[in-house]
Every structure is written in C-alpha cells, then in structure tokens.
CHARMM internal coordinates of N, CA and C (Angstrom, degrees):
IC EDIT
DIST 1 N 1 CA 1.4372
DIST 1 CA 1 C 1.5354
ANGL 1 N 1 CA 1 C 108.73
DIST 1 C 2 N 1.2997
ANGL 1 CA 1 C 2 N 116.24
DIHE 1 N 1 CA 1 C 2 N 134.29
DIST 2 N 2 CA 1.4620
ANGL 1 C 2 N 2 CA 121.14
DIHE 1 CA 1 C 2 N 2 CA -178.77
DIST 2 CA 2 C 1.5173
ANGL 2 N 2 CA 2 C 110.86
DIHE 1 C 2 N 2 CA 2 C -96.75
DIST 2 C 3 N 1.3161
ANGL 2 CA 2 C 3 N 114.96
DIHE 2 N 2 CA 2 C 3 N 150.99
DIST 3 N 3 CA 1.4633
ANGL 2 C 3 N 3 CA 121.68
DIHE 2 CA 2 C 3 N 3 CA 178.98
DIST 3 CA 3 C 1.5196
ANGL 3 N 3 CA 3 C 109.11
DIHE 2 C 3 N 3 CA 3 C -130.55
DIST 3 C 4 N 1.3097
ANGL 3 CA 3 C 4 N 115.41
DIHE 3 N 3 CA 3 C 4 N 152.32
DIST 4 N 4 CA 1.4607
ANGL 3 C 4 N 4 CA 122.62
DIHE 3 CA 3 C 4 N 4 CA 176.78
DIST 4 CA 4 C 1.5226
ANGL 4 N 4 CA 4 C 106.08
DIHE 3 C 4 N 4 CA 4 C -125.25
DIST 4 C 5 N 1.3301
ANGL 4 CA 4 C 5 N 116.67
DIHE 4 N 4 CA 4 C 5 N 119.42
DIST 5 N 5 CA 1.4650
ANGL 4 C 5 N 5 CA 121.55
DIHE 4 CA 4 C 5 N 5 CA -176.77
DIST 5 CA 5 C 1.5150
ANGL 5 N 5 CA 5 C 108.38
DIHE 4 C 5 N 5 CA 5 C -119.55
DIST 5 C 6 N 1.3221
ANGL 5 CA 5 C 6 N 117.12
DIHE 5 N 5 CA 5 C 6 N 136.86
DIST 6 N 6 CA 1.4618
ANGL 5 C 6 N 6 CA 120.95
DIHE 5 CA 5 C 6 N 6 CA 176.70
DIST 6 CA 6 C 1.5213
ANGL 6 N 6 CA 6 C 109.68
DIHE 5 C 6 N 6 CA 6 C -119.68
DIST 6 C 7 N 1.3084
ANGL 6 CA 6 C 7 N 114.92
DIHE 6 N 6 CA 6 C 7 N 149.89
DIST 7 N 7 CA 1.4577
ANGL 6 C 7 N 7 CA 122.62
DIHE 6 CA 6 C 7 N 7 CA 174.01
DIST 7 CA 7 C 1.5191
ANGL 7 N 7 CA 7 C 106.48
DIHE 6 C 7 N 7 CA 7 C -120.46
DIST 7 C 8 N 1.3113
ANGL 7 CA 7 C 8 N 116.63
DIHE 7 N 7 CA 7 C 8 N 124.07
DIST 8 N 8 CA 1.4550
ANGL 7 C 8 N 8 CA 120.77
DIHE 7 CA 7 C 8 N 8 CA -179.30
DIST 8 CA 8 C 1.5228
ANGL 8 N 8 CA 8 C 109.64
DIHE 7 C 8 N 8 CA 8 C -126.36
DIST 8 C 9 N 1.3285
ANGL 8 CA 8 C 9 N 115.60
DIHE 8 N 8 CA 8 C 9 N 149.38
DIST 9 N 9 CA 1.4563
ANGL 8 C 9 N 9 CA 120.96
DIHE 8 CA 8 C 9 N 9 CA 177.29
DIST 9 CA 9 C 1.5083
ANGL 9 N 9 CA 9 C 109.83
DIHE 8 C 9 N 9 CA 9 C 166.73
DIST 9 C 10 N 1.2886
ANGL 9 CA 9 C 10 N 115.49
DIHE 9 N 9 CA 9 C 10 N 169.63
DIST 10 N 10 CA 1.4579
ANGL 9 C 10 N 10 CA 121.30
DIHE 9 CA 9 C 10 N 10 CA -179.80
DIST 10 CA 10 C 1.5175
ANGL 10 N 10 CA 10 C 112.15
DIHE 9 C 10 N 10 CA 10 C -73.95
DIST 10 C 11 N 1.3261
ANGL 10 CA 10 C 11 N 115.01
DIHE 10 N 10 CA 10 C 11 N 172.75
DIST 11 N 11 CA 1.4632
ANGL 10 C 11 N 11 CA 120.42
DIHE 10 CA 10 C 11 N 11 CA 178.78
DIST 11 CA 11 C 1.5246
ANGL 11 N 11 CA 11 C 109.60
DIHE 10 C 11 N 11 CA 11 C -61.14
DIST 11 C 12 N 1.3326
ANGL 11 CA 11 C 12 N 115.03
DIHE 11 N 11 CA 11 C 12 N 137.62
DIST 12 N 12 CA 1.4586
ANGL 11 C 12 N 12 CA 120.56
DIHE 11 CA 11 C 12 N 12 CA 177.31
DIST 12 CA 12 C 1.5210
ANGL 12 N 12 CA 12 C 114.61
DIHE 11 C 12 N 12 CA 12 C 76.38
DIST 12 C 13 N 1.3332
ANGL 12 CA 12 C 13 N 117.57
DIHE 12 N 12 CA 12 C 13 N 12.30
DIST 13 N 13 CA 1.4655
ANGL 12 C 13 N 13 CA 119.94
DIHE 12 CA 12 C 13 N 13 CA -177.48
DIST 13 CA 13 C 1.5281
ANGL 13 N 13 CA 13 C 113.60
DIHE 12 C 13 N 13 CA 13 C -86.99
DIST 13 C 14 N 1.3418
ANGL 13 CA 13 C 14 N 117.01
DIHE 13 N 13 CA 13 C 14 N -6.56
DIST 14 N 14 CA 1.4633
ANGL 13 C 14 N 14 CA 120.06
DIHE 13 CA 13 C 14 N 14 CA 176.95
DIST 14 CA 14 C 1.5178
ANGL 14 N 14 CA 14 C 115.32
DIHE 13 C 14 N 14 CA 14 C 98.98
DIST 14 C 15 N 1.3200
ANGL 14 CA 14 C 15 N 117.14
DIHE 14 N 14 CA 14 C 15 N 17.18
DIST 15 N 15 CA 1.4739
ANGL 14 C 15 N 15 CA 120.22
DIHE 14 CA 14 C 15 N 15 CA -179.90
DIST 15 CA 15 C 1.5200
ANGL 15 N 15 CA 15 C 111.83
DIHE 14 C 15 N 15 CA 15 C -59.28
DIST 15 C 16 N 1.3123
ANGL 15 CA 15 C 16 N 117.15
DIHE 15 N 15 CA 15 C 16 N -49.12
DIST 16 N 16 CA 1.4674
ANGL 15 C 16 N 16 CA 121.02
DIHE 15 CA 15 C 16 N 16 CA -177.98
DIST 16 CA 16 C 1.5218
ANGL 16 N 16 CA 16 C 110.72
DIHE 15 C 16 N 16 CA 16 C -60.81
DIST 16 C 17 N 1.3106
ANGL 16 CA 16 C 17 N 117.04
DIHE 16 N 16 CA 16 C 17 N -41.99
DIST 17 N 17 CA 1.4626
ANGL 16 C 17 N 17 CA 121.23
DIHE 16 CA 16 C 17 N 17 CA 178.33
DIST 17 CA 17 C 1.5204
ANGL 17 N 17 CA 17 C 110.62
DIHE 16 C 17 N 17 CA 17 C -60.99
DIST 17 C 18 N 1.3174
ANGL 17 CA 17 C 18 N 117.41
DIHE 17 N 17 CA 17 C 18 N -46.24
DIST 18 N 18 CA 1.4631
ANGL 17 C 18 N 18 CA 121.17
DIHE 17 CA 17 C 18 N 18 CA -179.00
DIST 18 CA 18 C 1.5256
ANGL 18 N 18 CA 18 C 111.88
DIHE 17 C 18 N 18 CA 18 C -66.62
DIST 18 C 19 N 1.3307
ANGL 18 CA 18 C 19 N 116.35
DIHE 18 N 18 CA 18 C 19 N -37.36
DIST 19 N 19 CA 1.4669
ANGL 18 C 19 N 19 CA 120.20
DIHE 18 CA 18 C 19 N 19 CA 177.88
DIST 19 CA 19 C 1.5223
ANGL 19 N 19 CA 19 C 110.17
DIHE 18 C 19 N 19 CA 19 C -63.21
DIST 19 C 20 N 1.3223
ANGL 19 CA 19 C 20 N 116.66
DIHE 19 N 19 CA 19 C 20 N -45.00
DIST 20 N 20 CA 1.4694
ANGL 19 C 20 N 20 CA 120.42
DIHE 19 CA 19 C 20 N 20 CA 179.72
DIST 20 CA 20 C 1.5230
ANGL 20 N 20 CA 20 C 111.01
DIHE 19 C 20 N 20 CA 20 C -63.61
DIST 20 C 21 N 1.3244
ANGL 20 CA 20 C 21 N 117.25
DIHE 20 N 20 CA 20 C 21 N -41.78
DIST 21 N 21 CA 1.4617
ANGL 20 C 21 N 21 CA 120.58
DIHE 20 CA 20 C 21 N 21 CA 178.83
DIST 21 CA 21 C 1.5273
ANGL 21 N 21 CA 21 C 111.40
DIHE 20 C 21 N 21 CA 21 C -64.64
DIST 21 C 22 N 1.3211
ANGL 21 CA 21 C 22 N 116.76
DIHE 21 N 21 CA 21 C 22 N -44.53
DIST 22 N 22 CA 1.4666
ANGL 21 C 22 N 22 CA 120.70
DIHE 21 CA 21 C 22 N 22 CA -179.57
DIST 22 CA 22 C 1.5263
ANGL 22 N 22 CA 22 C 110.90
DIHE 21 C 22 N 22 CA 22 C -64.72
DIST 22 C 23 N 1.3282
ANGL 22 CA 22 C 23 N 117.12
DIHE 22 N 22 CA 22 C 23 N -44.62
DIST 23 N 23 CA 1.4641
ANGL 22 C 23 N 23 CA 120.84
DIHE 22 CA 22 C 23 N 23 CA 179.70
DIST 23 CA 23 C 1.5270
ANGL 23 N 23 CA 23 C 110.53
DIHE 22 C 23 N 23 CA 23 C -63.07
DIST 23 C 24 N 1.3150
ANGL 23 CA 23 C 24 N 116.99
DIHE 23 N 23 CA 23 C 24 N -42.11
DIST 24 N 24 CA 1.4612
ANGL 23 C 24 N 24 CA 120.92
DIHE 23 CA 23 C 24 N 24 CA 177.94
DIST 24 CA 24 C 1.5198
ANGL 24 N 24 CA 24 C 112.09
DIHE 23 C 24 N 24 CA 24 C -62.56
DIST 24 C 25 N 1.3208
ANGL 24 CA 24 C 25 N 116.48
DIHE 24 N 24 CA 24 C 25 N -42.61
DIST 25 N 25 CA 1.4629
ANGL 24 C 25 N 25 CA 122.08
DIHE 24 CA 24 C 25 N 25 CA 179.24
DIST 25 CA 25 C 1.5234
ANGL 25 N 25 CA 25 C 110.26
DIHE 24 C 25 N 25 CA 25 C -61.15
DIST 25 C 26 N 1.3252
ANGL 25 CA 25 C 26 N 116.10
DIHE 25 N 25 CA 25 C 26 N -45.11
DIST 26 N 26 CA 1.4662
ANGL 25 C 26 N 26 CA 120.46
DIHE 25 CA 25 C 26 N 26 CA 179.37
DIST 26 CA 26 C 1.5242
ANGL 26 N 26 CA 26 C 111.19
DIHE 25 C 26 N 26 CA 26 C -64.99
DIST 26 C 27 N 1.3245
ANGL 26 CA 26 C 27 N 116.81
DIHE 26 N 26 CA 26 C 27 N -46.61
DIST 27 N 27 CA 1.4685
ANGL 26 C 27 N 27 CA 120.74
DIHE 26 CA 26 C 27 N 27 CA -178.07
DIST 27 CA 27 C 1.5214
ANGL 27 N 27 CA 27 C 111.53
DIHE 26 C 27 N 27 CA 27 C -62.84
DIST 27 C 28 N 1.3467
ANGL 27 CA 27 C 28 N 117.93
DIHE 27 N 27 CA 27 C 28 N -36.43
DIST 28 N 28 CA 1.4654
ANGL 27 C 28 N 28 CA 121.24
DIHE 27 CA 27 C 28 N 28 CA 177.25
DIST 28 CA 28 C 1.5236
ANGL 28 N 28 CA 28 C 111.49
DIHE 27 C 28 N 28 CA 28 C -60.42
DIST 28 C 29 N 1.3095
ANGL 28 CA 28 C 29 N 116.27
DIHE 28 N 28 CA 28 C 29 N -26.59
DIST 29 N 29 CA 1.4539
ANGL 28 C 29 N 29 CA 121.85
DIHE 28 CA 28 C 29 N 29 CA -178.70
DIST 29 CA 29 C 1.5233
ANGL 29 N 29 CA 29 C 112.55
DIHE 28 C 29 N 29 CA 29 C -98.43
DIST 29 C 30 N 1.3362
ANGL 29 CA 29 C 30 N 115.84
DIHE 29 N 29 CA 29 C 30 N 10.66
DIST 30 N 30 CA 1.4554
ANGL 29 C 30 N 30 CA 120.70
DIHE 29 CA 29 C 30 N 30 CA 177.20
DIST 30 CA 30 C 1.5142
ANGL 30 N 30 CA 30 C 114.40
DIHE 29 C 30 N 30 CA 30 C 77.27
DIST 30 C 31 N 1.3238
ANGL 30 CA 30 C 31 N 116.50
DIHE 30 N 30 CA 30 C 31 N 20.23
DIST 31 N 31 CA 1.4644
ANGL 30 C 31 N 31 CA 121.23
DIHE 30 CA 30 C 31 N 31 CA -179.45
DIST 31 CA 31 C 1.5210
ANGL 31 N 31 CA 31 C 108.47
DIHE 30 C 31 N 31 CA 31 C -103.20
DIST 31 C 32 N 1.3195
ANGL 31 CA 31 C 32 N 116.42
DIHE 31 N 31 CA 31 C 32 N 126.83
DIST 32 N 32 CA 1.4612
ANGL 31 C 32 N 32 CA 121.49
DIHE 31 CA 31 C 32 N 32 CA -179.84
DIST 32 CA 32 C 1.5253
ANGL 32 N 32 CA 32 C 110.00
DIHE 31 C 32 N 32 CA 32 C -64.19
DIST 32 C 33 N 1.3271
ANGL 32 CA 32 C 33 N 116.22
DIHE 32 N 32 CA 32 C 33 N 134.43
DIST 33 N 33 CA 1.4656
ANGL 32 C 33 N 33 CA 121.65
DIHE 32 CA 32 C 33 N 33 CA 177.26
DIST 33 CA 33 C 1.5228
ANGL 33 N 33 CA 33 C 108.52
DIHE 32 C 33 N 33 CA 33 C -135.11
DIST 33 C 34 N 1.3083
ANGL 33 CA 33 C 34 N 116.35
DIHE 33 N 33 CA 33 C 34 N 131.59
DIST 34 N 34 CA 1.4579
ANGL 33 C 34 N 34 CA 122.66
DIHE 33 CA 33 C 34 N 34 CA 178.84
DIST 34 CA 34 C 1.5195
ANGL 34 N 34 CA 34 C 108.34
DIHE 33 C 34 N 34 CA 34 C -121.75
DIST 34 C 35 N 1.3272
ANGL 34 CA 34 C 35 N 116.84
DIHE 34 N 34 CA 34 C 35 N 124.25
DIST 35 N 35 CA 1.4660
ANGL 34 C 35 N 35 CA 121.66
DIHE 34 CA 34 C 35 N 35 CA 178.27
DIST 35 CA 35 C 1.5166
ANGL 35 N 35 CA 35 C 109.05
DIHE 34 C 35 N 35 CA 35 C -104.17
DIST 35 C 36 N 1.3193
ANGL 35 CA 35 C 36 N 116.28
DIHE 35 N 35 CA 35 C 36 N 135.00
DIST 36 N 36 CA 1.4592
ANGL 35 C 36 N 36 CA 121.75
DIHE 35 CA 35 C 36 N 36 CA 177.15
DIST 36 CA 36 C 1.5228
ANGL 36 N 36 CA 36 C 108.87
DIHE 35 C 36 N 36 CA 36 C -132.72
DIST 36 C 37 N 1.3305
ANGL 36 CA 36 C 37 N 115.76
DIHE 36 N 36 CA 36 C 37 N 168.30
DIST 37 N 37 CA 1.4659
ANGL 36 C 37 N 37 CA 121.09
DIHE 36 CA 36 C 37 N 37 CA 176.09
DIST 37 CA 37 C 1.5191
ANGL 37 N 37 CA 37 C 108.36
DIHE 36 C 37 N 37 CA 37 C -135.87
DIST 37 C 38 N 1.3101
ANGL 37 CA 37 C 38 N 116.00
DIHE 37 N 37 CA 37 C 38 N 149.15
DIST 38 N 38 CA 1.4596
ANGL 37 C 38 N 38 CA 119.87
DIHE 37 CA 37 C 38 N 38 CA 177.81
DIST 38 CA 38 C 1.5173
ANGL 38 N 38 CA 38 C 109.82
DIHE 37 C 38 N 38 CA 38 C -73.41
DIST 38 C 39 N 1.3261
ANGL 38 CA 38 C 39 N 117.07
DIHE 38 N 38 CA 38 C 39 N 148.84
DIST 39 N 39 CA 1.4671
ANGL 38 C 39 N 39 CA 119.88
DIHE 38 CA 38 C 39 N 39 CA 177.15
DIST 39 CA 39 C 1.5268
ANGL 39 N 39 CA 39 C 110.75
DIHE 38 C 39 N 39 CA 39 C -57.34
DIST 39 C 40 N 1.3153
ANGL 39 CA 39 C 40 N 115.22
DIHE 39 N 39 CA 39 C 40 N 137.63
DIST 40 N 40 CA 1.4562
ANGL 39 C 40 N 40 CA 120.28
DIHE 39 CA 39 C 40 N 40 CA 179.40
DIST 40 CA 40 C 1.5098
ANGL 40 N 40 CA 40 C 113.37
DIHE 39 C 40 N 40 CA 40 C 95.26
DIST 40 C 41 N 1.3271
ANGL 40 CA 40 C 41 N 116.45
DIHE 40 N 40 CA 40 C 41 N -17.24
DIST 41 N 41 CA 1.4523
ANGL 40 C 41 N 41 CA 120.07
DIHE 40 CA 40 C 41 N 41 CA 177.44
DIST 41 CA 41 C 1.5174
ANGL 41 N 41 CA 41 C 110.13
DIHE 40 C 41 N 41 CA 41 C -85.27
DIST 41 C 42 N 1.3176
ANGL 41 CA 41 C 42 N 116.29
DIHE 41 N 41 CA 41 C 42 N 170.01
DIST 42 N 42 CA 1.4618
ANGL 41 C 42 N 42 CA 119.43
DIHE 41 CA 41 C 42 N 42 CA 176.43
DIST 42 CA 42 C 1.5181
ANGL 42 N 42 CA 42 C 108.65
DIHE 41 C 42 N 42 CA 42 C -89.80
DIST 42 C 43 N 1.3379
ANGL 42 CA 42 C 43 N 118.17
DIHE 42 N 42 CA 42 C 43 N 135.96
DIST 43 N 43 CA 1.4698
ANGL 42 C 43 N 43 CA 120.92
DIHE 42 CA 42 C 43 N 43 CA -177.19
DIST 43 CA 43 C 1.5167
ANGL 43 N 43 CA 43 C 113.04
DIHE 42 C 43 N 43 CA 43 C -71.19
END
COOR INIT
IC SEED 1 N 1 CA 1 C
IC BUILD
C-alpha cells in the first residue's frame, strides 16, 4: 500500500530536517521513500 505524506510550515520551521529524518527512518527499515519539492521552493 502506498502513502503520500506532506510536511507544511513556514520558513525556518524545520520541514527539511523532518523530511530527512522521516526518509532516513523509512529507508533504514527497507521502505522506499521519495522526497520532492514544489517548484519555486528551495531544495
């Protein structure tokens, strides 16, 4: 089963940090994780 997770918040709120932590946690458990960014945002 596939899931789609979003992280939202203002600038400097820690979204990128949380995305990296979540992706790392999933990958450690053998679960595929793909991170993307909306156009115009900072990668």
